[in-house]
C-alpha positions in Angstrom: 79.9 110.5 100.2 80.1 111.7 96.6 81.9 115.0 96.3 80.2 117.4 93.9 82.6 119.4 91.8 81.9 122.7 90.0 84.5 123.8 87.4 82.8 127.2 87.3 83.3 127.7 91.0 86.8 126.5 90.8 87.6 128.9 87.9 86.0 131.8 89.7 88.1 131.1 92.8 91.2 131.3 90.6 90.1 134.6 89.1 89.5 136.1 92.6 92.9 135.0 93.7 94.6 136.6 90.7 96.1 133.3 89.6 94.5 133.6 86.1 93.4 136.5 84.1 89.8 137.2 83.3 88.4 135.7 80.1 86.1 133.0 78.9 86.3 129.8 81.0 87.9 126.9 79.2 85.9 124.3 77.3 85.4 121.3 79.6 84.2 117.8 78.8 80.6 117.2 80.1 80.1 115.6 83.5 76.8 114.3 85.1 74.8 117.3 86.2 76.3 119.8 83.7 74.0 121.4 81.1 75.8 119.6 78.3 75.7 116.1 79.7 73.7 113.9 77.4 70.1 113.5 78.2 68.6 110.2 79.2 66.9 110.0 75.8 70.4 110.3 74.1 71.8 107.5 76.2 68.7 105.4 75.4 69.2 106.1 71.7 72.8 104.9 72.0 71.7 101.8 73.8 69.1 101.0 71.1 71.7 101.5 68.3 73.9 98.8 69.9 71.2 96.3 70.6 70.9 96.9 74.3 74.6 96.6 75.2 74.9 99.8 77.2 75.4 99.1 80.9 75.1 101.3 84.0 77.9 100.5 86.4 77.4 98.8 89.7 80.7 98.7 91.6 81.6 95.1 92.6 82.4 96.2 96.1 78.9 97.6 96.6 77.6 94.2 97.7 79.8 94.7 100.9 78.0 97.9 101.9 75.4 97.3 104.6 73.3 100.3 103.4 73.2 99.1 99.8 70.1 97.3 98.3 72.6 94.8 96.8 74.2 94.0 100.1 74.9 90.3 100.5 77.3 88.5 102.8 77.8 85.7 100.4 78.4 87.9 97.4 80.8 90.1 99.4 82.8 87.1 100.4 83.1 86.2 96.7 84.2 89.6 95.7 86.8 89.7 98.6 88.1 86.3 97.5 88.5 87.5 93.9 89.8 91.0 94.5 93.4 90.0 93.8 92.5 87.8 90.8 93.3 89.6 87.5 91.1 87.2 85.5 88.1 88.2 87.6 88.7 91.9 87.0 89.2 91.3 83.3 85.7 89.7 83.0 84.0 92.5 84.9 83.0 95.5 82.6 83.5 98.1 85.3 86.4 97.3 87.6 90.2 97.5 86.8 93.1 95.6 88.4 94.2 98.7 90.3 91.2 100.6 91.5 92.6 103.0 94.1 89.9 103.6 96.7 86.9 103.8 94.3 84.8 101.1 96.1 86.7 98.6 98.1 85.1 95.4 99.2 84.9 96.6 102.8 81.9 97.7 104.7 84.0 100.4 106.5 85.3 101.9 103.2 83.4 104.5 101.1 81.8 103.3 98.0 80.5 105.3 95.1 79.7 104.6 91.4 80.8 108.2 90.7 84.4 107.1 90.5 83.6 104.5 87.7 82.6 105.2 84.1 79.0 106.6 83.9 78.2 103.9 81.2 79.9 101.0 79.6 79.4 99.6 76.1 79.9 95.8 76.2 81.2 95.6 72.7 81.4 92.4 70.7 82.0 93.8 67.2 83.3 96.9 65.4 79.9 98.5 65.0 79.5 98.7 68.8 82.8 100.4 69.0 82.0 102.8 66.2 78.7 103.8 67.9 80.5 104.6 71.1 83.3 106.6 69.5 80.8 108.6 67.4 78.7 109.3 70.5 81.7 110.5 72.5 82.8 112.8 69.6 79.4 114.3 69.2 78.7 114.9 72.9 82.2 115.5 74.1 81.9 112.9 76.9 85.2 111.5 78.1 85.9 108.1 76.4 87.6 105.2 78.1 88.7 101.9 76.5 89.1 98.8 78.7 90.3 95.4 77.4 91.2 93.6 80.6 91.9 96.5 83.0 95.4 95.2 83.6 96.7 98.8 83.6 99.0 100.2 86.3 98.9 103.8 85.1 95.1 103.8 85.2 94.2 104.6 81.6 91.5 102.0 81.4 89.2 103.5 84.0 87.9 106.9 84.9 84.8 108.8 86.2 82.3 110.9 84.2 83.0 108.8 81.1 81.7 106.4 78.5 83.8 103.2 78.6 84.1 100.8 75.6 84.7 97.3 77.0 86.5 95.4 74.2 87.1 92.2 76.2 84.4 90.4 74.2 85.8 91.1 70.8 87.1 87.7 70.3 88.8 85.4 67.8 92.2 84.1 66.7 92.8 83.1 63.0 96.1 81.5 62.0 97.4 81.7 58.4 100.4 79.4 57.9 102.9 80.6 55.3 101.6 84.1 55.1 103.8 86.1 52.8 103.8 89.2 55.0 105.1 87.2 57.9 107.7 85.4 55.9 109.0 88.8 54.7 109.9 89.6 58.3 111.2 86.2 59.5 108.0 84.5 60.6 106.3 81.4 59.3 102.7 82.4 59.9 100.4 85.4 60.5 98.0 85.3 63.4 95.0 87.7 63.6 93.9 88.3 67.2 90.8 90.0 68.4 91.2 92.9 70.8 89.7 91.0 73.7 92.0 88.1 73.7 94.4 87.4 76.6 97.9 86.0 76.5 97.1 82.6 77.9 94.5 82.1 75.2 96.9 83.2 72.5 99.7 81.0 73.7 97.3 78.0 73.7 96.2 78.5 70.1 99.8 79.0 69.0 100.9 75.8 70.6 98.1 73.9 68.8 99.6 75.0 65.5 103.2 74.4 66.7 103.9 78.1 66.6 105.7 80.5 68.9 104.1 84.0 69.5 105.8 86.9 71.2 103.3 87.7 74.0 103.2 89.2 77.5 104.7 87.8 80.7 101.3 87.4 82.4 98.7 85.0 81.0 95.9 87.5 81.9 97.3 90.5 80.1 95.2 91.6 77.2 96.7 92.1 73.7 95.5 95.7 73.1 97.1 97.8 75.7 100.2 95.6 75.8 101.0 95.7 72.1 100.2 99.4 71.5 102.7 100.5 74.2 105.6 98.3 73.0 104.9 95.0 74.9 107.9 93.2 76.4 107.9 89.4 76.4 109.7 86.4 77.8 110.9 86.0 74.2 111.7 89.6 73.4 115.5 89.1 73.6 115.2 86.6 70.7 112.4 88.0 68.6 111.9 91.7 69.5 109.0 93.5 71.3 105.3 92.9 70.8 104.9 96.1 68.7 107.7 94.9 66.4 105.7 91.8 65.4 102.6 93.7 64.1 101.8 93.3 60.4 98.4 94.9 60.4 95.7 96.4 62.6 92.0 97.0 62.4 91.1 100.2 64.3 88.3 102.7 64.8 89.5 106.3 64.7 88.3 109.3 66.6 85.6 110.1 64.1 84.3 106.5 64.2 85.8 105.3 60.9 86.8 101.6 60.7 90.2 101.3 59.0 92.7 98.6 58.2 96.2 100.0 58.7 99.6 98.5 57.8 102.9 99.7 56.3 101.2 100.6 53.0 97.8 101.8 54.2 97.8 104.8 56.6 101.4 104.3 57.5 101.6 107.2 59.9 98.8 105.9 62.0 100.2 102.4 61.8 103.6 103.8 63.0 101.8 105.6 66.0 99.7 102.6 67.0 102.8 100.5 67.5 104.4 102.1 70.6 102.5 105.3 71.0 100.2 103.8 73.7 96.6 102.7 74.0 93.5 104.9 74.3 95.3 107.7 72.3 95.0 107.4 68.6 92.2 104.9 67.9 90.5 101.8 69.3 92.1 98.6 68.3 89.7 96.0 67.0 92.2 93.3 65.9 95.9 92.9 65.4 97.8 90.6 63.0 101.2 89.5 64.2 103.9 87.2 62.8 104.6 83.9 64.5 107.7 81.7 64.6 108.3 78.0 64.6 108.0 76.2 67.9 111.3 75.8 69.6 112.5 73.9 72.6 114.1 75.7 75.6 115.6 75.4 79.0 114.2 77.1 82.1 116.9 77.8 84.6 115.8 78.8 88.1 118.3 80.4 90.5 118.6 81.8 94.0 121.5 83.8 95.5 121.3 84.5 99.2 123.3 86.3 101.8 122.8 88.4 104.9 120.1 91.0 104.4 120.8 94.6 103.4 124.6 94.4 104.0 127.6 95.6 102.0 128.0 92.0 100.7 124.4 92.0 99.5 124.8 95.2 97.5 128.2 94.0 96.1 126.3 90.9 95.0 123.6 93.0 93.3 126.1 95.1 91.5 128.2 92.2 90.3 125.0 90.3 89.2 123.8 93.1 87.0 127.2 93.7 85.5 127.1 90.1 84.0 123.6 90.4 82.5 124.6 91.9 79.1 127.1 89.1 78.5 124.7 86.2 79.2 121.9 88.0 77.3 124.1 88.3 74.3 124.4 84.5 74.4 120.7 83.9 74.4 119.6 84.0 78.1 116.5 86.0 79.0 113.9 86.1 81.8 112.9 87.6 85.1 114.4 88.1 88.6 113.5 89.6 91.9 115.7 91.4 94.4 114.8 91.6 98.1 117.3 93.4 100.2 115.9 91.9 103.4 113.1 89.4 103.4 112.6 89.8 107.1 110.7 87.3 109.1 109.6 85.5 106.0 113.1 83.9 106.1 113.9 82.4 109.5 117.6 82.4 108.7 119.2 86.0 108.9 122.1 84.7 106.8 119.9 84.2 103.7 117.5 87.2 103.9 119.2 89.1 101.2 117.8 87.5 98.1 118.2 87.5 94.3 116.1 84.8 92.7 114.4 84.2 89.4 114.0 82.2 86.2 116.0 82.4 83.0 114.7 81.1 79.7 117.2 79.9 77.1 115.6 79.0 73.7 117.2 76.3 71.6 119.6 75.3 74.3 119.8 72.1 76.4 120.1 72.4 80.2 123.8 71.6 79.8 124.3 74.3 77.3 122.4 76.8 79.4 124.4 75.9 82.5 127.6 76.4 80.5 126.6 80.0 79.7 125.4 80.9 83.3 127.9 79.0 85.5 130.9 81.3 85.1 128.9 84.1 86.7 127.8 81.8 89.5 131.3 80.5 90.1 132.6 84.1 90.4 129.9 84.7 93.0 131.1 81.7 95.0 134.8 82.9 94.6 133.9 86.4 95.7 132.6 85.1 99.0 136.3 84.9 100.1 136.5 88.7 99.6 133.1 89.8 100.8 132.3 90.1 104.5 129.4 87.6 104.4 129.0 84.2 102.7 126.7 83.9 99.6 124.8 80.7 98.8 124.1 79.8 95.2 121.4 77.3 94.2 120.0 76.5 90.8 117.9 74.0 88.8 117.3 73.5 85.1 114.4 72.1 83.3 114.0 71.2 79.6 110.8 71.9 77.7 109.7 71.0 74.2 108.3 74.5 73.5 107.7 77.9 75.0 104.0 77.1 75.8 105.0 74.2 78.0 107.6 76.3 79.9 105.2 79.2 80.4 102.3 77.0 81.5 104.0 76.8 84.9 103.4 80.5 85.5 100.5 82.0 87.5 98.7 85.3 87.0 99.9 88.4 88.7 98.1 89.2 92.0 96.3 92.6 91.6 94.0 94.8 93.5 96.2 96.9 95.8 97.1 100.6 96.0 100.1 100.7 93.7 103.0 102.8 92.4 105.6 101.2 90.1 108.7 103.1 89.0 111.0 101.8 86.3 113.9 102.4 84.0 115.5 100.8 80.9 119.1 100.0 81.7 121.8 99.9 79.1 125.1 98.0 79.0 126.9 101.1 80.2 124.5 101.5 83.1 125.0 97.8 84.1 128.7 97.5 83.6 129.9 100.9 84.9 132.0 101.8 87.9 131.1 99.2 90.6 131.4 101.6 93.6 129.3 104.2 92.0 126.7 101.7 90.9 126.6 100.0 94.3 125.8 103.3 95.9 123.0 103.9 93.4 121.6 100.4 93.9 121.4 101.0 97.6 119.5 104.2 96.9 116.8 102.3 94.9 115.5 100.6 98.0 115.2 102.8 101.0 112.8 100.2 102.6 114.7 96.8 102.7 111.5 94.8 102.4 110.5 96.4 99.1 111.1 94.5 95.9 113.1 95.3 92.8 111.7 93.6 89.7 114.2 92.8 86.9 113.1 91.9 83.4 116.0 90.9 81.1 113.8 91.2 78.0 115.7 93.4 75.6 119.3 93.1 74.2 120.1 91.8 70.7 116.6 90.7 69.7 115.1 94.1 70.4 118.0 96.0 68.8 118.2 94.0 65.6 114.6 93.0 64.9 113.1 93.7 61.4 110.1 95.9 61.7 107.4 96.3 59.1 107.5 99.8 57.6 111.1 100.2 58.7 110.3 101.3 62.2 107.6 102.1 64.8 107.0 104.5 67.6 108.4 102.4 70.4 110.6 104.4 72.8 114.1 104.4 71.1 115.8 103.6 74.4 114.4 100.1 74.1 116.9 99.4 71.3 119.9 99.9 73.5 118.6 98.4 76.7 119.2 95.0 78.3 117.1 95.2 81.4 113.7 96.8 82.2 114.1 97.4 85.9 111.0 98.1 88.0 110.7 99.4 91.6 107.7 98.2 93.4 106.4 99.7 96.7 104.9 97.1 99.0 104.5 96.2 102.6 106.4 93.7 104.7 106.9 90.3 103.2 104.1 87.8 104.0 104.6 85.4 106.9 102.6 82.6 105.2 105.1 80.0 103.7 102.6 79.2 100.9 102.5 82.9 100.0 106.3 83.1 100.0 106.6 80.0 97.7 104.2 81.6 95.3 106.7 84.4 94.7 109.2 81.8 93.4 107.2 80.4 90.5 108.1 81.1 86.9 106.0 84.3 86.4 106.4 87.9 85.5 106.3 90.3 88.5 104.3 88.1 90.8 104.0 89.9 94.2 101.4 90.9 96.7 102.1 94.7 96.9 100.6 96.7 99.7 102.1 100.0 98.8 100.3 102.2 101.4 97.3 101.6 103.6 94.0 101.9 101.9 92.3 105.3 102.2 95.5 106.9 103.5 96.2 109.9 101.3 99.1 111.0 103.4 100.9 107.7 103.0 100.0 107.7 99.3 101.6 111.1 98.8 104.7 110.2 100.8 105.1 106.9 98.9 104.8 108.6 95.5 107.3 111.3 96.3 109.9 108.8 97.7 109.5 106.5 94.8 109.7 109.3 92.2 112.2 111.6 93.8 114.6 109.3 95.5 114.5 105.7 94.4 113.7 106.1 90.7 116.0 109.0 90.6 118.8 106.6 91.3 117.8 104.6 88.2 117.8 107.8 86.2 121.3 108.5 87.3 122.4 105.0 86.2 120.9 105.6 82.7 120.3 109.3 82.3 119.8 109.1 78.5 117.4 106.1 78.6 113.7 106.1 79.5 111.0 103.8 80.9 108.3 101.4 79.6 105.0 103.3 80.0 102.9 100.3 80.9 105.0 99.6 84.0 106.1 103.1 85.1 105.1 105.8 87.5 102.3 107.9 86.0 103.6 110.9 87.9 107.0 110.8 86.0 107.9 114.5 85.7 109.7 114.3 82.4 107.1 112.0 80.8 107.4 112.9 77.2 111.2 112.1 77.0 111.0 109.2 79.4 108.1 107.3 77.6 108.7 108.3 74.0 112.0 110.1 73.6 112.7 111.6 70.2 109.5 110.1 68.8 107.2 112.4 70.8 107.0 115.4 68.4 105.9 113.1 65.5 103.5 111.3 67.8 101.9 114.6 68.9 101.6 115.7 65.3 99.8 112.4 64.5 97.6 112.7 67.6 96.4 116.2 66.5 95.8 115.0 63.0 93.8 111.9 63.8 92.1 113.2 67.0 91.9 117.0 66.8 89.0 117.2 69.3 90.6 115.1 72.0 88.1 112.3 71.9 90.7 110.0 73.4 92.3 111.4 76.6 94.3 109.7 79.4 97.2 110.2 81.7 100.1 109.7 80.9 99.3 109.7 77.2 100.5 111.6 74.1 98.9 115.1 74.1 97.3 114.8 77.5 98.7 118.2 78.5 96.5 119.9 75.9 93.9 119.3 78.5 93.9 120.0 82.2 92.4 117.9 85.0 90.8 120.3 87.4 90.1 118.7 90.7 91.6 116.1 93.0 94.4 115.0 90.6 97.7 116.8 90.5 100.9 115.0 90.1 100.4 112.9 93.2 96.7 112.4 92.6 94.7 109.2 91.9 95.8 106.8 89.3 92.7 106.9 87.2 89.6 107.4 89.4 89.8 110.9 90.8 86.8 113.3 90.8 87.2 116.4 88.7 86.8 117.7 85.2 88.9 117.7 82.1 89.2 121.1 80.5 90.9 122.3 77.4 94.2 124.1 78.1 94.0 127.7 77.0 
């Protein structure tokens, strides 16, 4: 059932209750049914102007609804089989990786198109994007931008909106020896269309014997990743994704097509490299610097002990205390911490798990082992002092280049109800008092089967990188961090051995999260509060002056301005108001979003991106 929402009735109720004082109601963005919603003739005119590329959404899960004209058992089985496939979601103009309960592929679940954008522009060039932005500016309709939909905070979807789908703005052009790239330590410049995904970019780079700083999942799109900072398996060597940008093509909030770089529109250029997507402009293309192809070693490891014991948390504390030292020597990568794997591991003595994969560029397996082995030998020695034994296993593999090593990865599984909390951890946070840190590490995981995701993707490369224009708007806390630590809520570990083994491949954050039962708002609220107020609070205590990576953080973060942008926020807000004074671009949590209020079923524990309600100007 579609819930009809009246902002006038809501505002009137507030007046009667005395919560607000009498006065003119706030300006609100149009919604279907309101007097200012564009007429069908206006939508048709937009469609004509873009050569028929305007689409009316049909939720993918609708084929599973027995009362729908599109109901099909075969089609429903296909949707169900693809629901956790991020590549499938990326190629659908409407759906996103994390849909909340908009329209699940389940006949027992409610399904409504009202929770998706009202219309989507399937853009293939800049003129399509310009037409969409100008239409949104003229009519006031909420504007959404979707590249791949790989967006945990939910910025790339939303109801009562016009969505610009940039996935089909394609192309990669390589310019070997580009002077702009060489100025900042690269050997080539690579121009990338907004719709390109990491796996495609890595493939082209390898064909030219180049290395590109890209995301940890092959299905991640370039746009949302690079505009929010963009960590990479190679960040510890070359810096963040935003640090590589030499130039961008963008469409601003008034529909103007600009080329921006350190010399042309430097303020907007600064904001677009770290200030977040769907906020300042729509990215059409980005030009980044590339590096020579280099060989590397992949080093997989697993440390196991009895689940959720004092020994396990001593192991976790010691392990983290050693990460800055090995990162300083060129080790980078990803790891997973599972306090108690439960029945997925038949041996209770090995259910407490730390496992992952390190990447060591320009080092042989022997050289990589020499860097890492002192830490592992100390773990073996500490077994004498800890209550429970700890097993240490590892393997190393040599690859001729990054692309070969990363080809072993698999895309992240998506589709569930999800909350992800995170924090950037500094050397001080990792190497501090062991007893204090052990207590905080325990607090991060109140449910032993839940996973901690570790990304050792910062350190010297991020701190010392040369950035065009002398800097960008990336959260300053990145420059002092070593680890981006994420806390993922999920259900019990899977019993299927094949599913368990999938968690051990060389990939970024691969897990099958079931954070709360579908359609269970009570569990959703409880999960969100526990994550935000207890578990992530422990990470805040570890690194009180740090922050979090907005693309992989809790959208209900209470101190969001400081946490996501730190000291850069005032300048970002100033640039937001200059380049988008009418609020054409709006999303949560994004720069300037509190200049508008979401009236309806949102609130701090509300839906990620698909809640019914209305966006109104804050008075």
